[in-house]
VEXKE-771789 format. One record per residue (C-alpha): residue in one letter; x, y, z. Coordinates in Angstrom, 3 decimals, m for minus. Example, Ala and Ser with C-alpha at 12.3 -4.5 7.8 and 13.67 -1.06 7.14 Angstrom:
2
NODE   type         c1         c2         c3
NODE      A     12.300     m4.500      7.800
NODE      S     13.670     m1.060      7.140
END
This chain:
247
NODE   type         c1         c2         c3
NODE      X    123.605    171.005     81.706
NODE      X    121.134    173.771     80.168
NODE      X    123.546    173.882     77.262
NODE      X    123.001    170.376     76.708
NODE      X    118.909    170.743     76.345
NODE      X    119.200    173.686     74.143
NODE      X    121.348    171.787     72.161
NODE      X    118.697    169.093     72.204
NODE      X    115.999    171.290     70.864
NODE      X    118.571    171.975     67.574
NODE      X    116.736    169.811     64.487
NODE      X    119.870    169.869     62.796
NODE      X    122.170    169.159     66.124
NODE      X    119.523    165.924     67.532
NODE      X    119.826    164.748     63.050
NODE      X    123.238    164.754     63.307
NODE      X    123.692    162.455     66.505
NODE      X    121.058    160.260     65.621
NODE      X    122.916    159.702     62.396
NODE      X    125.855    158.733     64.567
NODE      X    124.566    156.555     67.087
NODE      X    121.764    154.514     65.075
NODE      X    123.410    152.120     63.701
NODE      X    125.672    151.298     66.529
NODE      X    121.949    150.616     68.455
NODE      X    120.920    148.776     65.528
NODE      X    123.647    145.996     66.057
NODE      X    123.232    145.612     70.063
NODE      X    118.876    146.057     69.458
NODE      X    119.433    142.884     67.518
NODE      X    121.865    140.812     69.110
NODE      X    119.612    141.406     72.499
NODE      X    116.830    140.443     70.219
NODE      X    118.568    137.241     68.905
NODE      X    119.955    136.541     72.357
NODE      X    116.238    136.897     74.187
NODE      X    114.392    134.920     71.233
NODE      X    117.283    131.686     70.972
NODE      X    116.705    131.778     74.897
NODE      X    113.002    132.299     75.474
NODE      X    111.923    129.582     72.526
NODE      X    114.416    127.149     73.162
NODE      X    116.171    127.242     76.305
NODE      X    114.107    127.954     78.654
NODE      X    111.218    125.713     80.354
NODE      X    107.712    125.408     79.716
NODE      X    105.449    126.151     82.256
NODE      X    103.639    123.703     84.560
NODE      X    100.385    124.659     83.551
NODE      X    100.296    126.749     80.002
NODE      X    103.312    123.965     78.417
NODE      X    104.974    125.984     75.569
NODE      X    101.835    128.004     75.158
NODE      X    103.408    130.744     78.068
NODE      X    106.895    131.143     75.544
NODE      X    104.535    133.903     73.682
NODE      X    105.168    136.138     76.666
NODE      X    108.597    137.012     75.349
NODE      X    106.452    138.829     72.692
NODE      X    103.401    139.945     74.810
NODE      X    104.735    141.506     77.769
NODE      X    107.555    143.419     75.984
NODE      X    105.049    145.014     73.428
NODE      X    102.134    145.622     76.390
NODE      X    105.215    147.434     78.554
NODE      X    106.163    149.188     75.473
NODE      X    102.465    150.536     74.299
NODE      X    102.368    152.425     77.567
NODE      X    105.828    153.767     77.917
NODE      X    105.729    155.128     74.747
NODE      X    102.593    156.869     75.105
NODE      X    103.818    158.473     78.217
NODE      X    106.479    159.669     76.473
NODE      X    104.408    160.810     73.399
NODE      X    101.916    162.917     76.266
NODE      X    105.331    164.220     78.258
NODE      X    107.149    165.642     74.901
NODE      X    103.766    166.601     73.516
NODE      X    103.207    168.879     77.072
NODE      X    106.753    170.169     77.151
NODE      X    106.473    171.404     73.225
NODE      X    102.906    172.874     74.915
NODE      X    104.944    174.587     77.666
NODE      X    108.415    175.529     76.544
NODE      X    106.982    175.157     72.440
NODE      X    110.184    173.363     71.613
NODE      X    110.024    172.191     67.735
NODE      X    111.869    168.917     68.801
NODE      X    109.597    168.067     71.575
NODE      X    106.575    168.086     69.079
NODE      X    108.974    166.234     66.374
NODE      X    109.668    163.437     69.485
NODE      X    105.813    162.926     70.118
NODE      X    104.511    162.581     66.731
NODE      X    107.571    160.711     65.804
NODE      X    106.609    158.477     68.837
NODE      X    102.407    157.915     67.864
NODE      X    102.830    154.980     64.836
NODE      X    105.310    152.639     66.823
NODE      X    103.250    152.490     69.829
NODE      X    100.389    152.039     67.699
NODE      X    102.281    149.394     66.416
NODE      X    103.165    147.895     69.630
NODE      X    100.133    148.501     71.417
NODE      X     98.541    145.864     68.342
NODE      X    101.306    143.822     68.685
NODE      X    100.178    143.102     72.524
NODE      X     96.765    142.862     71.571
NODE      X     97.320    140.153     68.613
NODE      X     99.882    137.903     71.146
NODE      X     97.334    138.414     73.212
NODE      X     94.392    136.998     71.381
NODE      X     96.969    133.900     70.664
NODE      X     97.568    133.297     73.897
NODE      X     94.007    133.692     75.248
NODE      X     92.476    131.350     73.684
NODE      X     94.486    128.046     74.813
NODE      X     94.379    129.898     78.383
NODE      X     90.720    131.403     78.481
NODE      X     89.006    129.089     75.851
NODE      X     88.710    132.457     73.692
NODE      X     90.883    135.084     72.105
NODE      X     88.459    137.696     73.168
NODE      X     86.992    138.959     76.277
NODE      X     85.608    142.383     77.015
NODE      X     88.180    142.543     80.158
NODE      X     89.249    145.429     81.814
NODE      X     93.166    145.091     80.702
NODE      X     92.020    144.351     77.520
NODE      X     89.137    146.826     76.718
NODE      X     92.191    149.735     77.959
NODE      X     94.515    147.831     76.303
NODE      X     92.350    148.473     73.239
NODE      X     91.078    152.430     74.318
NODE      X     94.888    153.027     74.272
NODE      X     95.242    151.863     70.490
NODE      X     92.499    154.078     69.318
NODE      X     94.281    157.091     70.997
NODE      X     97.118    156.314     69.076
NODE      X     94.912    156.327     65.572
NODE      X     93.498    159.116     66.994
NODE      X     96.635    161.181     67.564
NODE      X     97.333    160.095     63.746
NODE      X     94.292    161.162     62.694
NODE      X     94.101    164.024     64.334
NODE      X     97.683    165.856     63.159
NODE      X     97.315    164.342     59.847
NODE      X     93.797    166.735     59.383
NODE      X     95.647    169.902     60.041
NODE      X     97.564    171.513     57.054
NODE      X     99.508    174.072     59.435
NODE      X    101.864    171.615     61.507
NODE      X    101.617    173.913     64.680
NODE      X     98.019    173.876     64.995
NODE      X     98.449    169.973     64.312
NODE      X    101.135    169.459     66.911
NODE      X     99.080    171.748     69.549
NODE      X     95.821    169.337     69.379
NODE      X     97.552    166.257     68.924
NODE      X     99.368    167.153     71.885
NODE      X     96.488    167.565     74.171
NODE      X     95.002    165.051     72.893
NODE      X     97.684    162.879     73.955
NODE      X     97.917    164.718     77.178
NODE      X     93.845    164.076     77.899
NODE      X     94.075    159.996     76.919
NODE      X     97.435    159.836     79.273
NODE      X     94.498    159.038     82.114
NODE      X     94.212    155.386     80.640
NODE      X     97.983    154.243     81.274
NODE      X     97.128    154.457     85.068
NODE      X     93.575    152.294     84.473
NODE      X     95.523    149.796     82.590
NODE      X     98.061    148.695     84.814
NODE      X     96.114    148.771     87.804
NODE      X     92.735    147.315     85.598
NODE      X     93.976    143.931     87.410
NODE      X     93.772    145.316     91.305
NODE      X     90.676    147.777     90.821
NODE      X     88.412    145.167     88.750
NODE      X     87.950    141.784     89.134
NODE      X     89.256    140.470     85.787
NODE      X     90.476    137.221     83.988
NODE      X     93.948    138.589     82.972
NODE      X     96.769    137.685     85.491
NODE      X     98.417    140.509     87.484
NODE      X    101.986    141.796     87.190
NODE      X    104.544    139.287     86.508
NODE      X    107.261    142.345     87.147
NODE      X    106.923    144.411     90.068
NODE      X    109.445    147.244     91.128
NODE      X    108.639    146.137     94.969
NODE      X    108.049    142.726     94.505
NODE      X    109.714    139.342     93.908
NODE      X    109.647    138.925     90.373
NODE      X    106.800    135.746     90.244
NODE      X    108.735    133.513     88.045
NODE      X    111.558    131.546     87.634
NODE      X    115.319    132.860     86.697
NODE      X    115.657    130.558     83.219
NODE      X    112.327    132.114     82.276
NODE      X    112.893    135.829     83.653
NODE      X    116.146    136.501     82.294
NODE      X    115.180    136.320     78.695
NODE      X    112.291    138.473     79.517
NODE      X    114.165    140.844     80.790
NODE      X    116.323    140.583     77.500
NODE      X    113.659    141.200     75.046
NODE      X    112.279    144.207     77.312
NODE      X    115.412    145.844     76.500
NODE      X    116.020    144.875     72.991
NODE      X    111.959    145.986     72.214
NODE      X    113.197    149.279     74.269
NODE      X    116.360    149.382     71.639
NODE      X    114.171    148.660     68.769
NODE      X    111.686    151.315     69.904
NODE      X    114.948    153.718     70.330
NODE      X    116.269    152.861     66.207
NODE      X    112.569    153.238     64.808
NODE      X    112.096    155.945     66.962
NODE      X    115.477    158.007     65.645
NODE      X    115.240    157.081     62.198
NODE      X    111.370    158.200     62.350
NODE      X    112.497    162.312     63.495
NODE      X    115.087    162.093     61.002
NODE      X    112.482    162.024     58.400
NODE      X    110.590    164.121     60.406
NODE      X    113.229    166.722     60.503
NODE      X    114.059    167.016     56.647
NODE      X    110.295    167.529     56.287
NODE      X    109.787    169.649     58.181
NODE      X    113.452    171.506     57.483
NODE      X    113.473    171.343     54.350
NODE      X    114.082    175.062     53.282
NODE      X    117.098    175.193     55.990
NODE      X    120.066    175.769     54.376
NODE      X    122.107    172.461     56.184
NODE      X    118.919    170.093     54.948
NODE      X    119.234    171.650     51.070
NODE      X    123.174    171.178     51.952
NODE      X    122.571    167.677     53.327
NODE      X    120.106    166.620     50.542
NODE      X    123.068    168.338     47.724
NODE      X    125.510    166.104     49.052
NODE      X    123.724    163.110     48.977
NODE      X    123.490    163.175     45.372
NODE      X    127.038    163.746     44.426
END
């Protein structure tokens, strides 16, 4: 196990593995995305209260879930980089930021579109919405802070600290509907309780969540590979890779 862990910390090894598995993951991701959209947008029933507007949940819920999950991964990777000074951990953390920001923006946008027919307005300063907006600012702040440094090592350390400080916002987002009086509905899926929807709506949602996770992994691998090439451009294996690609 430790052998594998140390291999994972090697930029060359990670680049090679990511390059091999990305096409296969992409095929699976596109297949699940198509299946989830077809089942959710065409075959799942309309809600008895919200009608067809409920179908936006097949994008909104997975996007909101991913926005939080990616931030936790970013913070954990940053912590590993700080503690064990692992270069690959910082690369993973930095590569997560833009993807997480995209999912957070998507969650806010689809939430606003869903909120108009449901609440009568695109935006309210609801605890869940406000804390999700703060999450977007944390992602943008992470990227801005990292790009403000010329020294990569200093940038990695500073942004990792910011990610760790900001991780306190994740439980606030998750439990906000329980801690405060909020317009936002409670959790649709729970590990401890039965899902609050029919299986005809549940399965498309679960498929979309898995598809979004695969999209994250595929995109993350692409970004990690690019970041590795940028940071390791003086390494002999990168020079050889670039030379081979030109032939």
